[in-house]
C-alpha positions in Angstrom: 34.8 -2.2 22.2 31.4 -2.9 24.4 28.1 -3.8 22.9 25.7 -0.8 23.2 22.6 -1.8 21.0 21.2 -4.5 19.1 19.2 -4.3 15.8 16.9 -7.3 14.9 15.3 -7.9 11.5 11.8 -8.8 11.5 11.0 -11.3 8.7 13.0 -14.3 9.1 14.5 -13.6 12.4 11.5 -12.8 14.7 8.8 -14.5 12.7 9.1 -17.1 10.1 6.9 -15.1 7.6 8.7 -15.4 4.1 6.3 -17.8 2.8 3.4 -15.7 4.0 4.7 -12.8 2.1 5.3 -14.8 -1.1 1.9 -16.2 -1.0 0.0 -13.0 -0.5 1.9 -11.4 -3.6 1.0 -14.5 -5.6 -2.6 -14.6 -4.5 -3.0 -10.9 -5.3 -1.4 -10.9 -8.6 -3.4 -13.9 -9.8 -6.8 -13.0 -8.5 -6.5 -9.2 -9.2 -4.7 -9.3 -12.5 -4.3 -12.9 -13.7 -0.5 -12.5 -13.6 1.5 -15.6 -12.5 4.0 -14.6 -9.4 6.3 -17.5 -9.1 9.5 -18.6 -7.4 11.7 -16.5 -9.9 9.8 -13.4 -8.9 10.6 -14.6 -5.1 14.3 -15.0 -5.7 14.5 -11.6 -7.4 12.5 -9.8 -4.7 13.3 -11.6 -1.4 14.6 -9.1 1.1 13.5 -6.1 -0.8 10.9 -3.5 0.1 7.3 -3.5 -1.2 7.9 -0.4 -3.0 10.7 -2.0 -5.2 8.5 -5.0 -5.8 5.5 -2.8 -7.1 7.6 -0.5 -9.0 9.2 -3.3 -10.6 6.1 -5.1 -11.4 4.2 -1.9 -12.6 6.9 -1.5 -15.3 6.7 -5.1 -16.4 2.8 -5.0 -16.4 0.9 -2.1 -17.6 -2.5 -3.5 -16.3 -1.3 -2.6 -12.7 -2.3 0.9 -12.6 -3.0 1.8 -9.0 -0.8 3.8 -6.8 2.1 2.3 -4.9 0.4 3.2 -1.6 -2.8 1.5 -2.6 -1.0 -1.5 -3.9 0.9 -1.8 -0.7 -2.1 -1.5 1.4 -4.3 -4.1 -0.6 -1.1 -6.5 -0.4 -0.9 -6.1 3.2 -4.5 -7.4 3.6 -3.9 -10.6 1.7 -0.7 -11.0 4.0 -2.8 -10.7 7.1 -5.4 -13.0 5.8 -2.6 -15.5 5.0 -0.5 -15.2 8.1 -2.7 -13.5 10.6 -3.3 -16.9 12.5 0.1 -18.5 12.2 2.3 -15.6 13.8 4.7 -17.0 16.6 8.2 -16.0 17.4 11.1 -18.2 16.1 12.8 -20.4 18.6 15.0 -18.6 21.0 14.5 -14.9 19.7 12.3 -13.9 22.8 14.7 -15.3 25.2 17.4 -13.2 23.5 15.3 -10.2 23.9 14.7 -10.9 27.5 18.5 -11.2 28.0 18.9 -7.8 26.3 16.2 -6.3 28.5 17.7 -7.6 31.8 21.2 -6.3 30.8 19.6 -2.9 29.7 21.0 -3.3 26.2 18.6 -1.2 23.8 16.8 -3.1 21.1 15.5 -1.6 17.8 13.7 -3.6 14.8 15.0 -2.6 11.4 13.1 -4.0 8.7 12.3 -3.6 4.8 8.8 -4.3 5.6 5.9 -1.6 5.5 4.9 0.2 8.8 1.7 -1.6 8.9 3.3 -5.0 8.6 6.0 -4.1 11.2 3.1 -2.9 13.7 1.0 -6.0 13.2 4.0 -8.2 14.2 5.0 -6.0 17.1 1.5 -5.9 18.5 0.6 -9.7 17.8 3.9 -10.7 19.4 3.5 -8.0 22.4 7.1 -6.9 21.5 6.6 -3.3 22.6 8.3 -4.0 26.0 11.4 -5.1 24.6 12.1 -2.6 21.9 13.1 1.1 22.3 12.2 1.9 18.5 11.5 0.4 15.0 12.4 1.7 11.8 10.7 0.3 8.4 10.5 0.8 4.9 8.2 3.8 5.3 10.9 5.6 7.2 13.7 5.6 4.9 14.5 6.6 1.1 16.5 3.3 0.3 15.8 0.0 1.9 18.3 -2.9 2.6 21.1 -3.6 1.1 21.5 0.4 1.7 22.6 0.9 5.3 20.3 4.0 5.7 17.8 1.8 7.6 20.2 0.8 10.3 22.1 4.0 10.6 18.5 5.4 11.4 18.1 2.9 14.2 21.6 3.7 15.6 20.7 7.5 15.4 17.3 6.9 17.2 19.1 4.9 19.9 21.9 7.3 20.1 24.7 4.8 19.6 27.6 4.5 17.6 27.1 2.0 14.5 30.5 0.3 15.6 29.1 -0.5 19.1 26.1 -1.9 17.4 25.1 -5.5 16.6 22.7 -6.5 13.7 20.7 -9.8 13.7 19.9 -10.6 10.1 18.6 -13.6 8.0 19.3 -12.3 4.4 22.0 -11.3 2.2 20.8 -7.9 1.8 20.4 -7.3 5.3 24.0 -8.5 6.0 25.3 -6.2 3.4 23.5 -3.3 4.9 24.8 -3.9 8.2 28.4 -4.0 7.2 27.8 -1.0 5.0 26.7 0.7 8.2 30.0 -0.3 10.1 28.1 -2.5 12.4 28.7 -6.1 13.5 26.6 -8.7 12.1 25.2 -12.3 13.0 23.4 -13.9 10.2 20.7 -16.5 11.1 19.4 -17.9 7.6 15.7 -18.9 7.7 13.8 -20.7 5.3 14.2 -19.2 1.6 17.5 -17.3 2.7 19.3 -20.4 3.6 20.8 -20.5 0.2 22.0 -17.1 -0.1 25.5 -15.9 0.6 26.2 -14.8 4.1 29.9 -14.6 4.1 30.1 -11.1 4.8 28.5 -11.7 8.4 30.9 -11.7 11.1 29.3 -15.0 12.4 26.4 -17.5 11.1 24.2 -19.4 13.3 21.7 -22.0 12.9 19.0 -20.4 15.2 18.5 -17.7 17.7 18.9 -20.2 20.5 22.5 -20.0 19.9 22.4 -16.1 20.6 24.2 -16.9 24.0 26.2 -14.1 26.2 29.2 -16.2 25.3 28.6 -15.5 21.5 28.1 -11.9 22.1 31.0 -11.4 24.4 33.4 -12.9 21.5 32.1 -10.3 18.9 32.4 -7.1 21.3 
Protein backbone atom coordinates (compact mmCIF):
# COMPACT_ATOMS: atom_id res chain seq x y z
CA UNK A 1 0.00 0.00 0.00
CA UNK A 2 2.02 3.00 -1.26
CA UNK A 3 2.05 6.45 0.29
CA UNK A 4 0.16 8.81 -2.01
CA UNK A 5 -0.15 11.97 0.15
CA UNK A 6 0.61 13.55 3.51
CA UNK A 7 -1.59 15.83 5.60
CA UNK A 8 0.12 17.90 8.28
CA UNK A 9 -1.50 19.63 11.20
CA UNK A 10 -0.41 23.23 11.76
CA UNK A 11 -0.28 24.19 15.46
CA UNK A 12 2.12 21.97 17.36
CA UNK A 13 3.49 20.24 14.24
CA UNK A 14 4.71 23.04 11.97
CA UNK A 15 4.90 25.79 14.59
CA UNK A 16 5.00 25.73 18.38
CA UNK A 17 2.05 28.08 18.78
CA UNK A 18 -0.13 26.43 21.44
CA UNK A 19 1.06 28.84 24.16
CA UNK A 20 0.42 31.84 21.91
CA UNK A 21 -3.15 30.68 21.28
CA UNK A 22 -3.73 30.24 25.01
CA UNK A 23 -2.23 33.65 25.87
CA UNK A 24 -4.29 35.40 23.18
CA UNK A 25 -7.53 33.96 24.58
CA UNK A 26 -6.42 34.80 28.11
CA UNK A 27 -5.56 38.41 27.22
CA UNK A 28 -8.77 38.95 25.27
CA UNK A 29 -11.03 37.56 27.98
CA UNK A 30 -9.33 39.55 30.74
CA UNK A 31 -8.99 42.89 28.92
CA UNK A 32 -12.31 42.90 27.09
CA UNK A 33 -14.61 41.14 29.58
CA UNK A 34 -12.84 40.85 32.94
CA UNK A 35 -13.07 37.05 32.66
CA UNK A 36 -10.23 34.83 33.84
CA UNK A 37 -9.24 32.28 31.21
CA UNK A 38 -6.94 29.78 32.90
CA UNK A 39 -5.24 26.42 32.33
CA UNK A 40 -8.53 24.62 33.04
CA UNK A 41 -9.96 26.28 29.95
CA UNK A 42 -6.85 25.34 28.01
CA UNK A 43 -7.22 21.65 28.83
CA UNK A 44 -10.86 21.71 27.69
CA UNK A 45 -10.32 23.69 24.51
CA UNK A 46 -6.88 22.52 23.36
CA UNK A 47 -7.08 21.20 19.80
CA UNK A 48 -10.63 22.43 19.18
CA UNK A 49 -11.86 25.22 16.89
CA UNK A 50 -12.33 28.90 17.75
CA UNK A 51 -16.02 28.45 16.98
CA UNK A 52 -16.34 25.74 19.64
CA UNK A 53 -14.38 27.86 22.16
CA UNK A 54 -16.50 30.96 21.71
CA UNK A 55 -19.80 29.08 21.53
CA UNK A 56 -18.92 27.53 24.90
CA UNK A 57 -17.74 30.82 26.41
CA UNK A 58 -20.83 32.70 25.21
CA UNK A 59 -23.10 30.15 26.91
CA UNK A 60 -21.16 30.45 30.15
CA UNK A 61 -20.69 34.25 30.09
CA UNK A 62 -23.76 36.20 28.82
CA UNK A 63 -21.70 39.42 28.78
CA UNK A 64 -20.01 38.13 25.61
CA UNK A 65 -22.56 39.29 23.05
CA UNK A 66 -20.63 39.74 19.80
CA UNK A 67 -21.04 37.41 16.83
CA UNK A 68 -18.72 34.43 16.47
CA UNK A 69 -17.07 35.97 13.41
CA UNK A 70 -16.34 39.23 15.25
CA UNK A 71 -14.96 37.36 18.27
CA UNK A 72 -12.70 35.19 16.11
CA UNK A 73 -11.44 38.20 14.16
CA UNK A 74 -10.56 40.03 17.37
CA UNK A 75 -8.96 36.97 18.94
CA UNK A 76 -6.83 36.53 15.82
CA UNK A 77 -5.45 40.05 16.27
CA UNK A 78 -4.44 39.23 19.85
CA UNK A 79 -2.77 36.06 18.49
CA UNK A 80 -0.84 37.96 15.83
CA UNK A 81 0.35 40.47 18.44
CA UNK A 82 1.44 37.64 20.76
CA UNK A 83 3.02 35.32 18.20
CA UNK A 84 3.85 37.53 15.22
CA UNK A 85 7.54 38.00 15.99
CA UNK A 86 8.15 34.44 17.21
CA UNK A 87 6.96 32.37 14.26
CA UNK A 88 9.51 29.73 13.30
CA UNK A 89 9.21 26.13 12.09
CA UNK A 90 9.68 23.29 14.52
CA UNK A 91 12.88 21.22 14.08
CA UNK A 92 12.86 18.86 11.13
CA UNK A 93 9.50 19.79 9.62
CA UNK A 94 10.80 21.79 6.65
CA UNK A 95 13.33 19.06 5.84
CA UNK A 96 10.42 16.61 5.81
CA UNK A 97 8.42 18.88 3.49
CA UNK A 98 11.45 19.15 1.17
CA UNK A 99 11.68 15.36 1.09
CA UNK A 100 8.02 15.12 0.09
CA UNK A 101 8.49 17.77 -2.58
CA UNK A 102 11.58 16.03 -3.99
CA UNK A 103 9.70 12.73 -4.19
CA UNK A 104 6.57 14.33 -5.64
CA UNK A 105 4.39 13.31 -2.70
CA UNK A 106 1.59 15.91 -2.38
CA UNK A 107 1.15 17.71 0.93
CA UNK A 108 -1.91 19.34 2.48
CA UNK A 109 -2.31 21.23 5.73
CA UNK A 110 -5.36 20.23 7.75
CA UNK A 111 -5.97 22.45 10.75
CA UNK A 112 -8.66 23.41 13.27
CA UNK A 113 -7.26 26.95 13.10
CA UNK A 114 -9.18 29.68 11.30
CA UNK A 115 -8.35 30.55 7.70
CA UNK A 116 -6.75 33.82 8.78
CA UNK A 117 -4.40 32.09 11.22
CA UNK A 118 -3.55 29.32 8.76
CA UNK A 119 -2.77 31.81 6.00
CA UNK A 120 -0.66 33.87 8.41
CA UNK A 121 1.59 30.89 9.19
CA UNK A 122 1.75 29.74 5.56
CA UNK A 123 2.78 33.21 4.40
CA UNK A 124 5.18 33.93 7.28
CA UNK A 125 7.07 30.65 6.82
CA UNK A 126 6.85 30.69 2.99
CA UNK A 127 5.17 27.28 2.93
CA UNK A 128 3.17 27.81 -0.26
CA UNK A 129 5.75 26.07 -2.47
CA UNK A 130 5.52 22.88 -0.39
CA UNK A 131 1.74 22.48 -0.08
CA UNK A 132 -0.85 21.66 -2.70
CA UNK A 133 -3.85 22.69 -0.60
CA UNK A 134 -4.99 23.46 2.93
CA UNK A 135 -8.26 22.95 4.77
CA UNK A 136 -9.09 24.90 7.93
CA UNK A 137 -11.96 25.31 10.38
CA UNK A 138 -13.77 27.73 8.03
CA UNK A 139 -14.04 25.01 5.37
CA UNK A 140 -15.87 22.30 7.35
CA UNK A 141 -19.00 21.85 9.42
CA UNK A 142 -17.22 19.89 12.16
CA UNK A 143 -13.61 20.21 13.27
CA UNK A 144 -11.38 17.51 14.72
CA UNK A 145 -11.96 14.93 16.19
CA UNK A 146 -14.51 14.58 13.38
CA UNK A 147 -12.77 13.21 10.23
CA UNK A 148 -14.44 15.70 7.87
CA UNK A 149 -11.41 18.00 7.69
CA UNK A 150 -8.96 15.25 6.73
CA UNK A 151 -11.39 13.64 4.29
CA UNK A 152 -11.78 17.01 2.58
CA UNK A 153 -7.98 17.26 2.28
CA UNK A 154 -7.88 13.82 0.63
CA UNK A 155 -10.70 14.81 -1.71
CA UNK A 156 -8.86 17.96 -2.77
CA UNK A 157 -5.66 15.99 -3.33
CA UNK A 158 -7.64 13.27 -5.17
CA UNK A 159 -6.12 10.46 -3.10
CA UNK A 160 -7.54 7.47 -1.24
CA UNK A 161 -7.59 8.00 2.54
CA UNK A 162 -5.96 4.59 3.12
CA UNK A 163 -2.92 5.78 1.15
CA UNK A 164 -2.66 8.97 3.17
CA UNK A 165 -0.49 9.79 6.19
CA UNK A 166 -1.47 12.38 8.79
CA UNK A 167 1.09 14.11 11.04
CA UNK A 168 -0.54 15.26 14.28
CA UNK A 169 0.33 16.39 17.79
CA UNK A 170 -3.05 16.20 19.55
CA UNK A 171 -5.37 13.43 20.63
CA UNK A 172 -8.25 15.01 18.70
CA UNK A 173 -6.13 15.06 15.55
CA UNK A 174 -5.16 11.41 15.94
CA UNK A 175 -8.81 10.46 16.47
CA UNK A 176 -9.81 12.36 13.32
CA UNK A 177 -7.08 10.73 11.23
CA UNK A 178 -8.00 7.21 12.29
CA UNK A 179 -11.73 7.90 11.83
CA UNK A 180 -10.87 8.99 8.27
CA UNK A 181 -9.18 5.63 7.65
CA UNK A 182 -5.70 7.16 7.40
CA UNK A 183 -2.33 6.28 8.87
CA UNK A 184 -1.20 8.65 11.60
CA UNK A 185 2.12 9.63 13.15
CA UNK A 186 1.82 11.58 16.38
CA UNK A 187 4.50 14.06 17.42
CA UNK A 188 3.33 15.45 20.78
CA UNK A 189 4.40 19.03 21.38
CA UNK A 190 4.20 21.16 24.52
CA UNK A 191 0.70 20.94 26.04
CA UNK A 192 -0.22 17.82 24.02
CA UNK A 193 2.58 15.68 25.47
CA UNK A 194 0.31 14.52 28.29
CA UNK A 195 -2.52 13.45 25.98
CA UNK A 196 -3.39 9.90 24.93
CA UNK A 197 -1.84 9.14 21.52
CA UNK A 198 -2.33 5.37 21.70
CA UNK A 199 -4.48 5.30 18.54
CA UNK A 200 -1.59 6.61 16.43
CA UNK A 201 0.30 4.14 14.25
CA UNK A 202 3.56 5.61 15.52
CA UNK A 203 4.62 8.20 18.09
CA UNK A 204 7.82 10.22 17.51
CA UNK A 205 9.66 12.76 19.62
CA UNK A 206 10.15 15.32 16.84
CA UNK A 207 9.84 15.80 13.09
CA UNK A 208 13.58 15.14 12.78
CA UNK A 209 12.60 11.45 13.09
CA UNK A 210 10.37 11.62 10.00
CA UNK A 211 12.83 9.68 7.83
CA UNK A 212 12.23 7.69 4.61
CA UNK A 213 12.79 4.51 6.65
CA UNK A 214 9.94 5.46 9.02
CA UNK A 215 7.60 6.15 6.09
CA UNK A 216 8.52 2.87 4.39
CA UNK A 217 7.70 0.97 7.57
CA UNK A 218 4.13 2.31 7.52
CA UNK A 219 3.39 1.90 3.82
